Residue, then its C-alpha position, 0 to 999 in steps of 0.5 A: m603290410p607285413i605278414i607274420v609267418d607261422l609261429r614255432d611251437d615253442i613260441k606258441e607254448y610260451i604265449q599260452r603258458h604266460g596267459i597272454s594269448k588275447k593280448w598277443e592276438k591284439a598286438k598281432r592285429l595291430f602290427e599287421n595293420n600298422p607295424f609302427h602303431p604307437s602302442l606297439n613301440t616297434e624299434l630296431l634293437k642294438p646292435k643295429h647291424r643284426l637287424i633284430y626288431s621288437f614290439r610290445i605285446d604289453k608293458k611286461y612282454r615283447v616280441l623279437f622279430i626279423c624281416l624276411p623277403e616279401g613283407k614277411v616277418e618271423l618272430i624269434a622270441v617272446t620275452k619279458h621286457y626289462r626296464k632299468 
């Protein structure tokens, strides 16, 4: 199972500022237990050669992450999930 490394301060601040701390904790638990849990909608983003993935916190927010060695995952951003 993947382990999310410590969050950068700017990501922690974003989560708090947008009032999604509880949703983040739930999504994190789901991801660490099953990174492909259906409610997370985990996907490899395009362009695929960059190996940047995302999963949903909720319908509005998503996490962008990269995979590190030894089953670790580093979050690179929390963003609003835009739909076209």
